[in-house]
All heavy atoms as TSV, in Angstrom:
chain	resi	resn	atom	element	x	y	z
A	1	MET	N	N	32.096	6.899	9.314
A	1	MET	CA	C	32.851	5.865	9.994
A	1	MET	C	C	34.255	6.408	10.286
A	1	MET	O	O	34.882	7.013	9.454
A	1	MET	CB	C	32.944	4.604	9.126
A	1	MET	CG	C	33.609	3.501	9.885
A	1	MET	SD	S	33.918	1.922	9.037
A	1	MET	CE	C	32.684	1.708	7.871
A	2	THR	N	N	34.748	6.141	11.490
A	2	THR	CA	C	36.057	6.614	11.914
A	2	THR	C	C	37.101	5.540	11.660
A	2	THR	O	O	36.877	4.361	11.933
A	2	THR	CB	C	36.048	6.945	13.419
A	2	THR	OG1	O	34.985	7.832	13.674
A	2	THR	CG2	C	37.342	7.581	13.831
A	3	GLU	N	N	38.249	5.967	11.173
A	3	GLU	CA	C	39.339	5.033	10.918
A	3	GLU	C	C	40.077	4.734	12.217
A	3	GLU	O	O	40.244	5.602	13.057
A	3	GLU	CB	C	40.296	5.666	9.904
A	3	GLU	CG	C	41.067	4.631	9.138
A	3	GLU	CD	C	41.818	5.266	7.996
A	3	GLU	OE1	O	41.179	5.955	7.199
A	3	GLU	OE2	O	43.036	5.065	7.940
A	4	ALA	N	N	40.526	3.500	12.398
A	4	ALA	CA	C	41.252	3.097	13.607
A	4	ALA	C	C	42.575	3.863	13.697
A	4	ALA	O	O	43.143	4.278	12.700
A	4	ALA	CB	C	41.517	1.592	13.590
A	5	ALA	N	N	43.080	3.997	14.915
A	5	ALA	CA	C	44.330	4.715	15.145
A	5	ALA	C	C	45.494	4.070	14.401
A	5	ALA	O	O	46.326	4.752	13.831
A	5	ALA	CB	C	44.626	4.780	16.639
A	6	SER	N	N	45.568	2.744	14.419
A	6	SER	CA	C	46.594	2.061	13.638
A	6	SER	C	C	45.921	1.000	12.786
A	6	SER	O	O	45.030	0.299	13.259
A	6	SER	CB	C	47.640	1.421	14.560
A	6	SER	OG	O	47.074	0.374	15.288
A	7	PRO	N	N	46.324	0.893	11.531
A	7	PRO	CA	C	45.688	-0.082	10.642
A	7	PRO	C	C	45.854	-1.501	11.176
A	7	PRO	O	O	46.882	-1.831	11.755
A	7	PRO	CB	C	46.445	0.084	9.325
A	7	PRO	CG	C	47.158	1.371	9.429
A	7	PRO	CD	C	47.358	1.641	10.887
A	8	GLN	N	N	44.835	-2.314	10.963
A	8	GLN	CA	C	44.893	-3.701	11.397
A	8	GLN	C	C	45.750	-4.501	10.431
A	8	GLN	O	O	45.794	-4.229	9.236
A	8	GLN	CB	C	43.492	-4.307	11.447
A	8	GLN	CG	C	42.642	-3.764	12.571
A	8	GLN	CD	C	43.194	-4.164	13.923
A	8	GLN	OE1	O	43.582	-5.295	14.140
A	8	GLN	NE2	N	43.238	-3.222	14.830
A	9	PHE	N	N	46.440	-5.481	10.964
A	9	PHE	CA	C	47.246	-6.387	10.157
A	9	PHE	C	C	46.320	-7.282	9.360
A	9	PHE	O	O	45.338	-7.801	9.886
A	9	PHE	CB	C	48.142	-7.204	11.094
A	9	PHE	CG	C	48.955	-8.245	10.405
A	9	PHE	CD1	C	49.945	-7.891	9.513
A	9	PHE	CD2	C	48.740	-9.579	10.648
A	9	PHE	CE1	C	50.705	-8.846	8.878
A	9	PHE	CE2	C	49.496	-10.540	10.020
A	9	PHE	CZ	C	50.478	-10.174	9.135
A	10	ASP	N	N	46.605	-7.467	8.096
A	10	ASP	CA	C	45.809	-8.343	7.241
A	10	ASP	C	C	46.163	-9.789	7.582
A	10	ASP	O	O	47.234	-10.278	7.227
A	10	ASP	CB	C	46.104	-8.043	5.776
A	10	ASP	CG	C	45.249	-8.863	4.826
A	10	ASP	OD1	O	44.479	-9.743	5.284
A	10	ASP	OD2	O	45.347	-8.622	3.615
A	11	ARG	N	N	45.281	-10.446	8.293
A	11	ARG	CA	C	45.564	-11.808	8.777
A	11	ARG	C	C	45.817	-12.793	7.640
A	11	ARG	O	O	46.486	-13.796	7.826
A	11	ARG	CB	C	44.439	-12.297	9.668
A	11	ARG	CG	C	44.385	-11.494	10.969
A	11	ARG	CD	C	43.340	-12.015	11.868
A	11	ARG	NE	N	43.774	-13.323	12.350
A	11	ARG	CZ	C	43.406	-13.838	13.489
A	11	ARG	NH1	N	42.590	-13.178	14.278
A	11	ARG	NH2	N	43.821	-15.020	13.861
A	12	ARG	N	N	45.288	-12.503	6.452
A	12	ARG	CA	C	45.541	-13.399	5.306
A	12	ARG	C	C	47.007	-13.364	4.890
A	12	ARG	O	O	47.518	-14.314	4.322
A	12	ARG	CB	C	44.650	-13.016	4.130
A	12	ARG	CG	C	43.164	-13.261	4.421
A	12	ARG	CD	C	42.319	-12.687	3.346
A	12	ARG	NE	N	42.422	-11.217	3.462
A	12	ARG	CZ	C	42.008	-10.361	2.569
A	12	ARG	NH1	N	41.442	-10.782	1.473
A	12	ARG	NH2	N	42.127	-9.058	2.764
A	13	MET	N	N	47.678	-12.250	5.187
A	13	MET	CA	C	49.083	-12.106	4.816
A	13	MET	C	C	49.967	-13.100	5.577
A	13	MET	O	O	51.010	-13.510	5.080
A	13	MET	CB	C	49.565	-10.681	5.110
A	13	MET	CG	C	50.961	-10.400	4.590
A	13	MET	SD	S	51.619	-8.806	5.076
A	13	MET	CE	C	50.418	-7.687	4.427
A	14	ILE	N	N	49.538	-13.493	6.764
A	14	ILE	CA	C	50.359	-14.401	7.580
A	14	ILE	C	C	50.630	-15.712	6.858
A	14	ILE	O	O	51.674	-16.322	7.052
A	14	ILE	CB	C	49.709	-14.650	8.956
A	14	ILE	CG1	C	50.739	-15.238	9.913
A	14	ILE	CG2	C	48.507	-15.544	8.860
A	14	ILE	CD1	C	50.275	-15.337	11.330
A	15	GLU	N	N	49.725	-16.133	6.010
A	15	GLU	CA	C	49.910	-17.387	5.282
A	15	GLU	C	C	51.097	-17.310	4.323
A	15	GLU	O	O	51.695	-18.328	4.002
A	15	GLU	CB	C	48.636	-17.747	4.527
A	15	GLU	CG	C	47.476	-18.025	5.455
A	15	GLU	CD	C	46.171	-18.231	4.719
A	15	GLU	OE1	O	46.172	-18.264	3.474
A	15	GLU	OE2	O	45.150	-18.361	5.406
A	16	ALA	N	N	51.448	-16.104	3.899
A	16	ALA	CA	C	52.550	-15.934	2.953
A	16	ALA	C	C	53.876	-15.639	3.655
A	16	ALA	O	O	54.927	-15.711	3.028
A	16	ALA	CB	C	52.229	-14.808	1.985
A	17	LEU	N	N	53.831	-15.317	4.941
A	17	LEU	CA	C	55.042	-14.944	5.668
A	17	LEU	C	C	55.615	-16.120	6.457
A	17	LEU	O	O	54.869	-16.910	7.023
A	17	LEU	CB	C	54.753	-13.802	6.644
A	17	LEU	CG	C	54.388	-12.471	6.015
A	17	LEU	CD1	C	54.029	-11.477	7.100
A	17	LEU	CD2	C	55.520	-11.946	5.166
A	18	VAL	N	N	56.933	-16.189	6.488
A	18	VAL	CA	C	57.634	-17.176	7.303
A	18	VAL	C	C	58.731	-16.461	8.071
A	18	VAL	O	O	59.120	-15.342	7.733
A	18	VAL	CB	C	58.239	-18.329	6.460
A	18	VAL	CG1	C	57.157	-19.157	5.812
A	18	VAL	CG2	C	59.223	-17.799	5.446
A	19	CYS	N	N	59.231	-17.097	9.088
A	19	CYS	CA	C	60.318	-16.540	9.882
A	19	CYS	C	C	61.550	-16.370	8.996
A	19	CYS	O	O	61.943	-17.312	8.300
A	19	CYS	CB	C	60.629	-17.464	11.057
A	19	CYS	SG	S	62.075	-16.956	12.009
A	20	PRO	N	N	62.174	-15.194	9.014
A	20	PRO	CA	C	63.367	-14.992	8.185
A	20	PRO	C	C	64.592	-15.776	8.675
A	20	PRO	O	O	65.543	-15.946	7.938
A	20	PRO	CB	C	63.617	-13.487	8.282
A	20	PRO	CG	C	62.962	-13.059	9.536
A	20	PRO	CD	C	61.793	-13.986	9.734
A	21	VAL	N	N	64.541	-16.282	9.903
A	21	VAL	CA	C	65.658	-17.038	10.459
A	21	VAL	C	C	65.504	-18.531	10.174
A	21	VAL	O	O	66.425	-19.183	9.676
A	21	VAL	CB	C	65.775	-16.811	11.990
A	21	VAL	CG1	C	66.883	-17.655	12.589
A	21	VAL	CG2	C	65.990	-15.333	12.291
A	22	THR	N	N	64.324	-19.078	10.487
A	22	THR	CA	C	64.118	-20.527	10.419
A	22	THR	C	C	63.266	-20.986	9.239
A	22	THR	O	O	63.159	-22.187	9.001
A	22	THR	CB	C	63.442	-21.017	11.709
A	22	THR	OG1	O	62.126	-20.415	11.788
A	22	THR	CG2	C	64.264	-20.670	12.935
A	23	GLN	N	N	62.625	-20.047	8.557
A	23	GLN	CA	C	61.723	-20.354	7.436
A	23	GLN	C	C	60.508	-21.169	7.883
A	23	GLN	O	O	59.914	-21.897	7.096
A	23	GLN	CB	C	62.461	-21.092	6.305
A	23	GLN	CG	C	63.664	-20.340	5.766
A	23	GLN	CD	C	63.302	-18.982	5.188
A	23	GLN	OE1	O	62.428	-18.868	4.355
A	23	GLN	NE2	N	63.974	-17.941	5.657
A	24	THR	N	N	60.129	-21.057	9.174
A	24	THR	CA	C	58.959	-21.760	9.700
A	24	THR	C	C	57.778	-20.789	9.782
A	24	THR	O	O	57.938	-19.571	9.674
A	24	THR	CB	C	59.241	-22.343	11.094
A	24	THR	OG1	O	59.666	-21.278	11.964
A	24	THR	CG2	C	60.331	-23.405	11.032
A	25	LEU	N	N	56.598	-21.338	9.995
A	25	LEU	CA	C	55.386	-20.531	10.091
A	25	LEU	C	C	55.414	-19.622	11.313
A	25	LEU	O	O	56.060	-19.937	12.311
A	25	LEU	CB	C	54.158	-21.429	10.150
A	25	LEU	CG	C	53.879	-22.262	8.903
A	25	LEU	CD1	C	52.670	-23.159	9.140
A	25	LEU	CD2	C	53.673	-21.382	7.702
A	26	LEU	N	N	54.672	-18.535	11.210
A	26	LEU	CA	C	54.576	-17.561	12.291
A	26	LEU	C	C	53.176	-17.590	12.887
A	26	LEU	O	O	52.204	-17.905	12.206
A	26	LEU	CB	C	54.863	-16.155	11.746
A	26	LEU	CG	C	56.248	-15.966	11.141
A	26	LEU	CD1	C	56.288	-14.692	10.328
A	26	LEU	CD2	C	57.295	-15.940	12.228
A	27	ARG	N	N	53.073	-17.237	14.169
A	27	ARG	CA	C	51.782	-17.133	14.855
A	27	ARG	C	C	51.497	-15.653	15.067
A	27	ARG	O	O	52.365	-14.907	15.519
A	27	ARG	CB	C	51.833	-17.858	16.201
A	27	ARG	CG	C	50.522	-17.775	16.979
A	27	ARG	CD	C	50.622	-18.477	18.310
A	27	ARG	NE	N	51.698	-17.980	19.164
A	27	ARG	CZ	C	51.617	-16.871	19.913
A	27	ARG	NH1	N	50.534	-16.127	19.899
A	27	ARG	NH2	N	52.628	-16.508	20.694
A	28	TYR	N	N	50.289	-15.235	14.751
A	28	TYR	CA	C	49.883	-13.843	14.914
A	28	TYR	C	C	49.359	-13.614	16.321
A	28	TYR	O	O	48.435	-14.287	16.768
A	28	TYR	CB	C	48.809	-13.502	13.888
A	28	TYR	CG	C	48.212	-12.133	14.018
A	28	TYR	CD1	C	49.008	-11.003	14.099
A	28	TYR	CD2	C	46.834	-11.969	14.061
A	28	TYR	CE1	C	48.460	-9.741	14.212
A	28	TYR	CE2	C	46.270	-10.709	14.156
A	28	TYR	CZ	C	47.087	-9.606	14.237
A	28	TYR	OH	O	46.535	-8.353	14.341
A	29	ASP	N	N	49.963	-12.691	17.049
A	29	ASP	CA	C	49.506	-12.297	18.388
A	29	ASP	C	C	48.835	-10.934	18.246
A	29	ASP	O	O	49.507	-9.903	18.154
A	29	ASP	CB	C	50.690	-12.222	19.350
A	29	ASP	CG	C	50.280	-11.928	20.784
A	29	ASP	OD1	O	49.239	-11.259	20.991
A	29	ASP	OD2	O	50.995	-12.354	21.694
A	30	ALA	N	N	47.502	-10.941	18.191
A	30	ALA	CA	C	46.740	-9.710	17.961
A	30	ALA	C	C	46.883	-8.725	19.115
A	30	ALA	O	O	46.938	-7.517	18.897
A	30	ALA	CB	C	45.268	-10.047	17.732
A	31	GLU	N	N	46.951	-9.230	20.337
A	31	GLU	CA	C	47.046	-8.354	21.507
A	31	GLU	C	C	48.342	-7.544	21.506
A	31	GLU	O	O	48.351	-6.355	21.776
A	31	GLU	CB	C	46.955	-9.185	22.786
A	31	GLU	CG	C	46.958	-8.347	24.046
A	31	GLU	CD	C	46.814	-9.217	25.286
A	31	GLU	OE1	O	45.943	-10.105	25.288
A	31	GLU	OE2	O	47.577	-8.992	26.234
A	32	LYS	N	N	49.451	-8.209	21.186
A	32	LYS	CA	C	50.754	-7.545	21.199
A	32	LYS	C	C	51.150	-6.986	19.835
A	32	LYS	O	O	52.183	-6.344	19.714
A	32	LYS	CB	C	51.832	-8.518	21.673
A	32	LYS	CG	C	51.677	-8.909	23.121
A	32	LYS	CD	C	52.791	-9.825	23.547
A	32	LYS	CE	C	52.620	-10.224	24.996
A	32	LYS	NZ	N	53.639	-11.203	25.406
A	33	GLN	N	N	50.332	-7.271	18.809
A	33	GLN	CA	C	50.628	-6.856	17.435
A	33	GLN	C	C	52.020	-7.322	17.018
A	33	GLN	O	O	52.902	-6.539	16.668
A	33	GLN	CB	C	50.481	-5.334	17.279
A	33	GLN	CG	C	49.046	-4.863	17.249
A	33	GLN	CD	C	48.301	-5.396	16.038
A	33	GLN	OE1	O	48.565	-4.993	14.930
A	33	GLN	NE2	N	47.381	-6.324	16.257
A	34	GLU	N	N	52.186	-8.649	17.077
A	34	GLU	CA	C	53.458	-9.280	16.730
A	34	GLU	C	C	53.218	-10.557	15.943
A	34	GLU	O	O	52.174	-11.176	16.055
A	34	GLU	CB	C	54.243	-9.663	17.987
A	34	GLU	CG	C	54.675	-8.529	18.850
A	34	GLU	CD	C	55.367	-8.979	20.117
A	34	GLU	OE1	O	55.029	-10.042	20.680
A	34	GLU	OE2	O	56.262	-8.244	20.548
A	35	LEU	N	N	54.226	-10.935	15.173
A	35	LEU	CA	C	54.270	-12.246	14.546
A	35	LEU	C	C	55.339	-13.033	15.289
A	35	LEU	O	O	56.494	-12.598	15.373
A	35	LEU	CB	C	54.622	-12.127	13.064
A	35	LEU	CG	C	53.553	-11.463	12.216
A	35	LEU	CD1	C	54.064	-11.255	10.805
A	35	LEU	CD2	C	52.283	-12.284	12.210
A	36	VAL	N	N	54.963	-14.178	15.822
A	36	VAL	CA	C	55.835	-14.938	16.717
A	36	VAL	C	C	56.388	-16.180	16.018
A	36	VAL	O	O	55.634	-16.959	15.438
A	36	VAL	CB	C	55.064	-15.354	17.989
A	36	VAL	CG1	C	55.936	-16.184	18.907
A	36	VAL	CG2	C	54.522	-14.123	18.700
A	37	SER	N	N	57.702	-16.334	16.108
A	37	SER	CA	C	58.375	-17.532	15.634
A	37	SER	C	C	58.830	-18.319	16.850
A	37	SER	O	O	59.783	-17.934	17.523
A	37	SER	CB	C	59.594	-17.163	14.771
A	37	SER	OG	O	60.344	-18.324	14.492
A	38	LYS	N	N	58.119	-19.418	17.127
A	38	LYS	CA	C	58.522	-20.252	18.263
A	38	LYS	C	C	59.866	-20.897	18.001
A	38	LYS	O	O	60.677	-21.040	18.909
A	38	LYS	CB	C	57.468	-21.327	18.539
A	38	LYS	CG	C	56.236	-20.789	19.205
A	38	LYS	CD	C	55.342	-21.921	19.652
A	38	LYS	CE	C	54.182	-21.363	20.448
A	38	LYS	NZ	N	53.436	-22.435	21.091
A	39	ALA	N	N	60.131	-21.277	16.765
A	39	ALA	CA	C	61.386	-21.954	16.422
A	39	ALA	C	C	62.594	-21.048	16.673
A	39	ALA	O	O	63.621	-21.499	17.181
A	39	ALA	CB	C	61.362	-22.424	14.973
A	40	ALA	N	N	62.482	-19.770	16.334
A	40	ALA	CA	C	63.594	-18.836	16.513
A	40	ALA	C	C	63.528	-18.108	17.852
A	40	ALA	O	O	64.462	-17.403	18.214
A	40	ALA	CB	C	63.602	-17.811	15.387
A	41	ARG	N	N	62.406	-18.279	18.558
A	41	ARG	CA	C	62.175	-17.594	19.837
A	41	ARG	C	C	62.255	-16.074	19.682
A	41	ARG	O	O	62.874	-15.384	20.465
A	41	ARG	CB	C	63.142	-18.104	20.899
A	41	ARG	CG	C	62.987	-19.602	21.145
A	41	ARG	CD	C	64.008	-20.144	22.108
A	41	ARG	NE	N	64.037	-19.424	23.360
A	41	ARG	CZ	C	63.407	-19.781	24.469
A	41	ARG	NH1	N	62.701	-20.881	24.472
A	41	ARG	NH2	N	63.508	-19.066	25.560
A	42	LEU	N	N	61.589	-15.596	18.598
A	42	LEU	CA	C	61.553	-14.173	18.303
A	42	LEU	C	C	60.125	-13.731	18.015
A	42	LEU	O	O	59.319	-14.514	17.505
A	42	LEU	CB	C	62.412	-13.853	17.072
A	42	LEU	CG	C	63.912	-14.076	17.204
A	42	LEU	CD1	C	64.584	-13.929	15.832
A	42	LEU	CD2	C	64.521	-13.101	18.199
A	43	ALA	N	N	59.841	-12.471	18.345
A	43	ALA	CA	C	58.546	-11.875	18.037
A	43	ALA	C	C	58.808	-10.630	17.192
A	43	ALA	O	O	59.483	-9.703	17.630
A	43	ALA	CB	C	57.805	-11.508	19.313
A	44	PHE	N	N	58.288	-10.632	15.983
A	44	PHE	CA	C	58.483	-9.540	15.050
A	44	PHE	C	C	57.316	-8.560	15.171
A	44	PHE	O	O	56.153	-8.960	15.087
A	44	PHE	CB	C	58.568	-10.077	13.619
A	44	PHE	CG	C	59.734	-11.008	13.418
A	44	PHE	CD1	C	59.592	-12.373	13.594
A	44	PHE	CD2	C	60.984	-10.515	13.082
A	44	PHE	CE1	C	60.661	-13.237	13.426
A	44	PHE	CE2	C	62.065	-11.362	12.909
A	44	PHE	CZ	C	61.909	-12.726	13.087
A	45	PRO	N	N	57.599	-7.269	15.350
A	45	PRO	CA	C	56.531	-6.293	15.549
A	45	PRO	C	C	55.758	-5.994	14.265
A	45	PRO	O	O	56.283	-6.145	13.158
A	45	PRO	CB	C	57.283	-5.043	16.017
A	45	PRO	CG	C	58.632	-5.160	15.379
A	45	PRO	CD	C	58.930	-6.641	15.369
A	46	ILE	N	N	54.520	-5.561	14.459
A	46	ILE	CA	C	53.705	-5.062	13.352
A	46	ILE	C	C	53.471	-3.593	13.652
A	46	ILE	O	O	52.895	-3.247	14.681
A	46	ILE	CB	C	52.376	-5.824	13.252
A	46	ILE	CG1	C	52.649	-7.300	13.014
A	46	ILE	CG2	C	51.500	-5.224	12.154
A	46	ILE	CD1	C	51.425	-8.177	13.111
A	47	ARG	N	N	53.957	-2.729	12.775
A	47	ARG	CA	C	53.834	-1.283	12.981
A	47	ARG	C	C	53.035	-0.671	11.847
A	47	ARG	O	O	53.404	-0.813	10.682
A	47	ARG	CB	C	55.219	-0.645	13.049
A	47	ARG	CG	C	56.026	-1.132	14.232
A	47	ARG	CD	C	57.325	-0.371	14.377
A	47	ARG	NE	N	58.124	-0.977	15.425
A	47	ARG	CZ	C	59.401	-1.310	15.278
A	47	ARG	NH1	N	60.038	-1.067	14.157
A	47	ARG	NH2	N	60.053	-1.870	16.290
A	48	GLY	N	N	51.964	0.007	12.203
A	48	GLY	CA	C	51.120	0.630	11.185
A	48	GLY	C	C	50.552	-0.367	10.204
A	48	GLY	O	O	50.343	-0.044	9.044
A	49	GLY	N	N	50.320	-1.584	10.679
A	49	GLY	CA	C	49.760	-2.630	9.824
A	49	GLY	C	C	50.793	-3.349	8.970
A	49	GLY	O	O	50.446	-4.206	8.176
A	50	ILE	N	N	52.075	-3.007	9.133
A	50	ILE	CA	C	53.131	-3.603	8.320
A	50	ILE	C	C	54.059	-4.437	9.210
A	50	ILE	O	O	54.633	-3.914	10.166
A	50	ILE	CB	C	53.945	-2.518	7.596
A	50	ILE	CG1	C	53.028	-1.717	6.684
A	50	ILE	CG2	C	55.109	-3.129	6.821
A	50	ILE	CD1	C	53.665	-0.487	6.098
A	51	PRO	N	N	54.225	-5.728	8.894
A	51	PRO	CA	C	55.144	-6.567	9.670
A	51	PRO	C	C	56.595	-6.127	9.446
A	51	PRO	O	O	57.015	-5.925	8.306
A	51	PRO	CB	C	54.925	-7.974	9.115
A	51	PRO	CG	C	53.729	-7.905	8.264
A	51	PRO	CD	C	53.526	-6.487	7.879
A	52	VAL	N	N	57.333	-5.966	10.521
A	52	VAL	CA	C	58.755	-5.615	10.444
A	52	VAL	C	C	59.531	-6.916	10.654
A	52	VAL	O	O	59.694	-7.375	11.772
A	52	VAL	CB	C	59.128	-4.555	11.506
A	52	VAL	CG1	C	60.606	-4.202	11.411
A	52	VAL	CG2	C	58.262	-3.314	11.351
A	53	MET	N	N	60.004	-7.481	9.561
A	53	MET	CA	C	60.612	-8.807	9.606
A	53	MET	C	C	62.134	-8.749	9.704
A	53	MET	O	O	62.841	-9.580	9.146
A	53	MET	CB	C	60.176	-9.609	8.364
A	53	MET	CG	C	58.676	-9.739	8.213
A	53	MET	SD	S	57.874	-10.482	9.641
A	53	MET	CE	C	58.519	-12.126	9.557
A	54	LEU	N	N	62.649	-7.787	10.430
A	54	LEU	CA	C	64.081	-7.637	10.633
A	54	LEU	C	C	64.460	-8.228	11.981
A	54	LEU	O	O	63.861	-7.893	13.007
A	54	LEU	CB	C	64.477	-6.172	10.594
A	54	LEU	CG	C	64.130	-5.416	9.318
A	54	LEU	CD1	C	64.392	-3.933	9.504
A	54	LEU	CD2	C	64.929	-5.977	8.157
A	55	VAL	N	N	65.471	-9.085	12.002
A	55	VAL	CA	C	65.899	-9.730	13.234
A	55	VAL	C	C	66.312	-8.689	14.273
A	55	VAL	O	O	66.029	-8.831	15.459
A	55	VAL	CB	C	67.042	-10.742	12.963
A	55	VAL	CG1	C	67.574	-11.320	14.254
A	55	VAL	CG2	C	66.555	-11.839	12.041
A	56	ASP	N	N	66.955	-7.609	13.833
A	56	ASP	CA	C	67.391	-6.557	14.742
A	56	ASP	C	C	66.226	-5.841	15.428
A	56	ASP	O	O	66.396	-5.247	16.482
A	56	ASP	CB	C	68.242	-5.507	14.013
A	56	ASP	CG	C	69.597	-6.048	13.595
A	56	ASP	OD1	O	70.001	-7.125	14.105
A	56	ASP	OD2	O	70.259	-5.410	12.770
A	57	GLU	N	N	65.041	-5.896	14.833
A	57	GLU	CA	C	63.850	-5.247	15.400
A	57	GLU	C	C	63.004	-6.214	16.224
A	57	GLU	O	O	62.060	-5.793	16.883
A	57	GLU	CB	C	62.990	-4.667	14.270
A	57	GLU	CG	C	63.655	-3.562	13.489
A	57	GLU	CD	C	63.750	-2.275	14.283
A	57	GLU	OE1	O	62.808	-1.956	15.034
A	57	GLU	OE2	O	64.772	-1.578	14.140
A	58	ALA	N	N	63.311	-7.498	16.154
A	58	ALA	CA	C	62.510	-8.513	16.842
A	58	ALA	C	C	62.801	-8.533	18.339
A	58	ALA	O	O	63.896	-8.199	18.791
A	58	ALA	CB	C	62.784	-9.898	16.241
A	59	ARG	N	N	61.772	-8.931	19.089
A	59	ARG	CA	C	61.892	-9.078	20.540
A	59	ARG	C	C	62.206	-10.537	20.832
A	59	ARG	O	O	61.582	-11.456	20.286
A	59	ARG	CB	C	60.554	-8.686	21.182
A	59	ARG	CG	C	60.488	-8.854	22.679
A	59	ARG	CD	C	59.155	-8.371	23.220
A	59	ARG	NE	N	58.025	-9.166	22.751
A	59	ARG	CZ	C	57.635	-10.317	23.281
A	59	ARG	NH1	N	58.293	-10.826	24.310
A	59	ARG	NH2	N	56.596	-10.953	22.811
A	60	LYS	N	N	63.201	-10.775	21.697
A	60	LYS	CA	C	63.534	-12.145	22.084
A	60	LYS	C	C	62.463	-12.660	23.043
A	60	LYS	O	O	62.061	-11.933	23.962
A	60	LYS	CB	C	64.908	-12.205	22.726
A	60	LYS	CG	C	66.020	-11.908	21.754
A	60	LYS	CD	C	67.365	-11.998	22.407
A	60	LYS	CE	C	68.431	-11.635	21.370
A	60	LYS	NZ	N	69.761	-11.600	21.966
A	61	ILE	N	N	62.047	-13.882	22.840
A	61	ILE	CA	C	61.032	-14.501	23.681
A	61	ILE	C	C	61.717	-15.295	24.777
A	61	ILE	O	O	62.555	-16.158	24.510
A	61	ILE	CB	C	60.117	-15.404	22.863
A	61	ILE	CG1	C	59.383	-14.576	21.798
A	61	ILE	CG2	C	59.127	-16.130	23.762
A	61	ILE	CD1	C	58.598	-15.408	20.817
A	62	GLU	N	N	61.336	-14.994	26.011
A	62	GLU	CA	C	61.868	-15.714	27.179
A	62	GLU	C	C	60.918	-16.852	27.530
A	62	GLU	O	O	59.758	-16.849	27.177
A	62	GLU	CB	C	61.971	-14.758	28.373
A	62	GLU	CG	C	62.813	-13.532	28.095
A	62	GLU	CD	C	64.294	-13.829	27.931
A	62	GLU	OE1	O	64.774	-14.763	28.586
A	62	GLU	OE2	O	64.947	-13.126	27.158
A	63	ASP	N	N	61.409	-17.819	28.300
A	63	ASP	CA	C	60.546	-18.925	28.768
A	63	ASP	C	C	59.578	-18.471	29.815
A	63	ASP	O	O	59.762	-17.624	30.573
A	63	ASP	CB	C	61.411	-20.050	29.344
A	63	ASP	CG	C	61.963	-20.923	28.224
A	63	ASP	OD1	O	61.341	-20.994	27.165
A	63	ASP	OD2	O	63.012	-21.535	28.430
């Protein structure tokens, strides 16, 4: 069996994670490999299967 190029995010982990800005729940976007905070309008990247929960690394979400 071949290992994937980048490890998959453990979807069970999302239940334990909250937005570092608003402390609200995050939505997992599998296509973009991001955790999205609608309340803060930020998308936090997942790199190598690890969520990067730093505001400076987050992408701002536009309307």
